[in-house]
C-alpha positions as CSV (number, residue, x, y, z in Angstrom):
1,M,0.4,-0.3,0.1
2,L,1.3,3.4,-1.4
3,L,0.0,5.1,2.2
4,E,-0.2,2.4,4.6
5,G,-0.6,4.7,8.1
6,K,-0.5,8.0,7.0
7,I,-2.4,10.6,8.1
8,A,-4.7,12.2,5.1
9,V,-6.9,15.5,5.8
10,I,-8.4,16.6,3.0
11,F,-10.2,20.1,3.0
12,G,-13.1,19.7,0.6
13,G,-13.6,16.1,1.1
14,S,-17.3,15.9,0.3
15,G,-16.6,17.3,-3.6
16,A,-16.4,15.1,-6.4
17,I,-12.4,15.5,-6.0
18,G,-11.9,15.0,-3.1
19,S,-14.1,11.8,-2.1
20,A,-12.6,10.2,-5.1
21,V,-8.9,11.4,-3.5
22,A,-10.3,10.4,0.4
23,H,-11.2,6.7,-1.6
24,V,-8.0,6.3,-3.2
25,M,-5.8,7.5,-0.5
26,A,-7.6,5.5,2.1
27,R,-7.8,2.3,-0.2
28,E,-4.1,2.7,-0.4
29,G,-3.9,2.3,4.0
30,A,-4.4,6.1,4.6
31,L,-6.1,7.1,7.9
32,V,-8.8,10.2,6.0
33,Y,-9.8,12.8,7.4
34,L,-12.5,14.6,5.5
35,G,-13.7,18.7,5.6
36,A,-16.4,20.1,4.8
37,R,-19.4,22.5,5.5
38,H,-21.7,20.4,5.3
39,Q,-22.3,17.1,7.7
40,T,-24.4,15.3,4.9
41,R,-22.4,14.9,2.2
42,L,-19.1,14.2,4.8
43,D,-21.4,10.7,6.1
44,R,-22.1,9.9,2.6
45,V,-18.4,10.0,1.6
46,A,-17.6,8.6,4.5
47,G,-19.6,5.7,4.6
48,E,-18.8,4.5,1.4
49,I,-15.5,4.8,2.2
50,R,-15.6,3.1,5.2
51,A,-17.8,0.2,3.8
52,A,-15.3,-0.5,0.9
53,G,-12.6,-0.9,4.1
54,G,-11.4,2.0,4.4
55,T,-10.6,4.0,7.5
56,A,-12.3,7.2,7.3
57,G,-13.4,10.6,9.9
58,T,-15.2,13.9,9.4
59,F,-15.0,17.2,10.3
60,I,-16.8,20.9,9.8
61,I,-14.7,23.2,8.8
62,D,-15.4,27.0,6.9
63,V,-11.3,27.5,5.8
64,L,-12.5,30.6,4.2
65,D,-12.2,32.0,8.1
66,E,-8.6,31.9,8.8
67,Q,-8.8,31.6,13.2
68,S,-11.3,29.0,12.6
69,T,-9.4,27.0,10.6
70,M,-6.4,27.5,12.6
71,T,-8.8,25.6,15.9
72,R,-10.3,22.8,13.7
73,T,-7.5,22.2,12.4
74,T,-5.1,22.0,15.8
75,Q,-8.3,20.3,17.1
76,L,-8.0,17.8,14.1
77,A,-4.0,17.0,14.4
78,Q,-4.7,16.3,18.2
79,R,-7.6,13.8,17.2
80,A,-4.6,11.9,14.8
81,G,-1.7,12.5,16.3
82,G,-0.5,14.9,13.7
83,I,-0.5,14.5,9.5
84,D,1.4,13.4,7.2
85,I,-0.9,14.7,4.1
86,V,-3.2,17.4,3.0
87,V,-5.0,18.0,0.1
88,N,-6.8,20.7,-0.9
89,A,-9.6,20.1,-3.5
90,T,-12.3,23.2,-2.3
91,G,-13.9,25.0,-4.9
92,F,-16.1,28.0,-4.8
93,N,-18.2,29.5,-7.8
94,H,-17.3,32.1,-9.1
95,N,-17.6,34.1,-13.3
96,Q,-16.0,32.1,-16.2
97,G,-18.0,34.3,-19.7
98,K,-18.3,37.6,-18.6
99,G,-15.7,40.6,-20.6
100,I,-14.1,43.1,-18.4
101,A,-16.9,46.3,-20.1
102,E,-19.1,43.8,-18.3
103,L,-17.8,42.7,-15.0
104,S,-18.0,44.0,-11.5
105,L,-14.9,44.1,-9.3
106,P,-16.1,41.8,-7.0
107,E,-17.2,39.3,-10.0
108,F,-13.7,39.6,-11.0
109,M,-12.4,38.9,-7.4
110,Q,-14.5,35.7,-7.5
111,G,-11.9,33.2,-9.0
112,I,-8.8,34.8,-6.7
113,S,-9.9,35.6,-3.4
114,P,-12.0,32.8,-2.2
115,F,-9.1,30.4,-3.9
116,L,-6.2,32.0,-2.7
117,S,-7.4,32.9,0.6
118,A,-8.5,28.9,1.4
119,Y,-5.0,27.4,0.4
120,F,-3.2,30.4,3.0
121,N,-5.8,29.2,5.6
122,I,-5.6,25.4,5.1
123,S,-1.7,26.1,5.0
124,K,-1.0,27.9,7.9
125,A,-3.2,25.9,9.8
126,V,-1.6,22.7,9.0
127,I,1.9,22.9,9.1
128,P,2.4,23.6,12.4
129,H,1.4,19.7,12.7
130,M,3.3,18.4,9.8
131,G,7.3,17.5,8.8
132,G,10.4,16.8,11.5
133,E,10.7,13.3,11.1
134,R,7.5,12.8,9.3
135,R,7.3,13.8,5.9
136,G,4.3,15.5,5.1
137,T,3.1,16.5,1.6
138,I,0.6,19.3,0.5
139,L,-1.5,19.3,-2.7
140,T,-3.7,21.4,-4.4
141,V,-5.7,21.2,-7.8
142,V,-5.9,24.1,-9.6
143,A,-7.9,24.8,-12.9
144,P,-5.3,25.1,-16.5
145,A,-6.1,29.3,-16.8
146,G,-3.5,30.3,-15.7
147,H,-1.5,28.8,-18.9
148,M,-4.5,29.9,-21.0
149,A,-5.6,33.5,-23.1
150,V,-9.4,32.9,-22.9
151,S,-12.1,36.4,-23.1
152,G,-14.0,36.2,-20.3
153,H,-12.5,35.0,-18.3
154,S,-10.0,37.7,-16.1
155,G,-10.4,36.7,-12.8
156,H,-10.2,33.0,-13.0
157,I,-6.9,33.1,-15.2
158,V,-5.0,35.1,-12.0
159,G,-6.6,33.1,-9.6
160,C,-5.0,29.9,-11.4
161,A,-2.3,31.8,-12.0
162,G,-2.0,33.0,-7.9
163,T,-1.9,28.9,-6.9
164,E,0.3,27.9,-8.7
165,A,3.0,30.7,-8.0
166,F,1.5,30.5,-4.1
167,T,2.9,26.6,-4.3
168,R,6.5,27.2,-5.7
169,A,6.5,30.2,-2.6
170,L,4.7,27.7,0.7
171,A,7.4,25.0,-0.9
172,S,10.5,27.3,-0.5
173,E,9.2,28.1,3.2
174,V,8.0,24.5,4.3
175,S,11.0,22.7,2.2
176,P,13.2,22.6,6.0
177,R,10.9,21.3,7.6
178,N,10.4,18.3,5.5
179,I,7.1,18.9,4.0
180,R,6.3,18.9,-0.1
181,A,3.9,20.9,-1.7
182,I,2.8,20.4,-4.7
183,C,-0.1,21.1,-7.5
184,V,-1.9,19.3,-9.9
185,R,-3.4,21.1,-12.6
186,C,-6.5,19.1,-14.6
187,H,-8.8,20.1,-16.8
188,A,-12.6,20.1,-17.2
189,I,-12.7,16.6,-15.2
190,T,-15.1,14.6,-18.1
191,D,-16.9,12.6,-14.6
192,A,-16.5,15.3,-12.0
193,V,-20.2,17.0,-13.2
194,Q,-21.6,13.7,-13.2
195,A,-20.2,13.3,-9.6
196,G,-22.0,16.4,-7.8
197,S,-18.7,19.1,-9.2
198,Y,-19.6,23.1,-8.1
199,T,-18.4,23.1,-11.4
200,R,-21.6,22.7,-12.9
201,D,-22.6,25.7,-11.9
202,V,-19.7,27.3,-12.9
203,F,-20.1,26.1,-17.0
204,M,-23.3,26.4,-17.2
205,P,-23.9,30.2,-18.7
206,K,-21.1,28.8,-21.2
207,A,-22.4,26.3,-22.4
208,Q,-26.2,27.9,-22.0
209,A,-24.9,30.7,-24.6
210,M,-23.7,28.2,-26.9
211,G,-27.0,25.8,-26.9
212,L,-25.5,23.2,-25.0
213,S,-25.9,21.3,-21.4
214,V,-22.9,21.0,-19.2
215,E,-22.2,17.6,-20.7
216,E,-22.3,18.6,-24.4
217,W,-19.9,21.6,-23.2
218,V,-17.9,19.4,-21.0
219,A,-17.4,16.5,-24.0
220,G,-16.8,19.3,-26.3
221,A,-13.7,20.4,-24.0
222,A,-11.8,17.3,-24.9
223,Q,-11.4,18.7,-28.5
224,S,-9.1,21.6,-27.2
225,T,-6.4,18.9,-26.0
226,M,-3.9,17.6,-28.1
227,L,-4.9,13.7,-26.4
228,K,-8.5,15.0,-27.4
229,R,-9.9,13.6,-24.3
230,L,-10.7,15.2,-20.8
231,P,-8.7,13.6,-17.3
232,T,-11.2,11.1,-14.8
233,L,-11.8,11.5,-11.1
234,S,-10.1,7.9,-11.2
235,Q,-7.0,9.5,-12.8
236,V,-6.7,12.8,-10.3
237,A,-7.2,10.5,-7.5
238,E,-4.4,7.8,-8.3
239,T,-1.8,10.9,-9.1
240,M,-2.7,12.5,-5.8
241,A,-1.6,9.6,-4.1
242,F,1.3,8.8,-5.9
243,L,2.1,12.4,-5.5
244,A,1.7,11.5,-1.9
245,S,3.9,8.7,-1.2
246,D,7.4,8.1,-0.6
247,H,7.9,7.2,-4.0
248,A,7.5,11.1,-5.4
249,S,9.3,12.5,-2.6
250,A,12.1,14.0,-4.4
251,M,9.0,16.5,-6.2
252,T,7.7,19.7,-4.3
253,A,7.7,23.0,-5.8
254,T,6.1,21.8,-9.1
255,V,2.7,21.6,-11.5
256,V,2.1,18.5,-12.3
257,N,0.5,19.2,-15.4
258,M,-2.8,17.1,-16.5
259,T,-4.7,18.3,-18.9
260,A,-3.9,16.0,-21.6
261,G,-2.0,18.8,-23.6
262,A,-4.3,21.8,-23.3
263,T,-1.5,23.7,-21.2
264,L,2.2,23.4,-21.6
265,D,4.3,25.2,-18.7
266,G,6.4,28.0,-18.9
């Protein structure tokens, strides 16, 4: 097992990506703790993991509240006996499609502030409980917009670029503590909408403007990739489990590109 005996804390653990990662990490031997704002969805995911033979706990958290995130993470770390793996799979509704002439400042900031605030708050909260003799890994998920020039996505583009930049800055700061920081850049995930992802609401206006369903729009996005296909939840989850394992212990301050060739580094 890749993660046997590891303590994995997944923020956004009831969402499409977070729950998929939780299932795989639990299968690979990690004791998984799932955090989000709503207990009902957390209980469903945790119950599925336990039914499959894994071990899972839950906790309620609002990652946009800095002090609450610090307090609840400390309580969790004390209960769990430390933290080895952190997954930031949080997501927030934001505008995609409006040009700057129609876009308000609050709409622009929707694609930036919550994503970077959550990443900052999570990182600040978990770092005191990680590293040292136990190698630590912080993984975060980002959309590919930071490497794209797409009209009507200005806030989203800046937010994604900021997430990747913060990953590099974070890695340089936590490396003396024996903690790695890695960002996973993935394109629109082919089965995420069916799994209940918030991206349905994000993609809906764009799909409707083209006279398509969200599912049809996502399928069409595959044509923008070199491989003419999109990543799946399973592929993203399996990759993140590998990145959290000792097999990837030489990797930090980097972005893993899972866009099927839709974006290139640099």
